[in-house]
C-alpha positions in Angstrom: 77.2 101.0 128.8 76.5 98.5 129.9 72.5 98.3 131.0 70.4 95.4 131.6 66.4 94.6 132.1 65.6 93.0 134.6 68.7 91.3 135.7 69.4 87.9 137.0 71.1 87.8 140.1 74.0 86.3 138.1 73.4 89.7 135.7 73.8 91.8 138.1 77.2 89.9 139.8 78.0 90.7 136.6 77.4 94.7 136.4 79.1 95.0 140.2 82.5 93.3 138.7 82.8 95.9 135.8 82.1 99.0 138.1 85.1 100.5 140.6 82.2 101.4 143.0 82.0 97.8 143.2 78.2 98.3 142.9 75.1 98.8 140.2 72.3 101.8 140.1 68.9 101.0 139.2 66.0 102.1 138.3 62.6 100.5 138.5 59.1 101.8 136.1 55.8 100.2 134.5 57.2 97.2 136.0 60.9 96.5 134.8 64.0 97.0 136.4 67.5 98.8 134.8 70.3 98.0 136.1 73.6 99.9 135.2 77.5 100.3 136.7 76.9 103.0 138.9 79.7 105.1 138.2 78.6 104.7 134.4 75.6 107.3 135.1 73.3 109.0 137.4 69.8 107.8 138.2 68.4 111.1 136.2 70.7 110.8 134.0 69.6 107.3 132.7 66.1 107.8 133.2 66.5 110.5 130.8 68.1 108.2 128.1 65.2 105.7 128.5 62.9 108.9 128.3 61.6 108.6 131.7 59.7 111.5 133.6 61.4 112.5 135.7 60.8 110.9 139.3 58.5 109.0 137.4 59.9 106.2 139.3 61.8 104.5 142.1 65.9 103.9 142.6 68.4 102.9 144.2 71.8 101.6 144.4 72.8 97.7 144.9 76.4 97.3 146.6 78.7 94.3 146.5 79.1 92.5 150.6 
């Protein structure tokens, strides 16, 4: 899976282009933002993979304009 920590705008655009939904999901935790194509995993599944406690993070979705 493509997961990027603290991505640049260009990296976010690349991840968006790889998603069939044309979007990325993100989790912000401990001053870092983790971003991945939206169709690759849910926020909860990614937090679990990153060993981040349930709901101890901010989350969101970015879509292509």
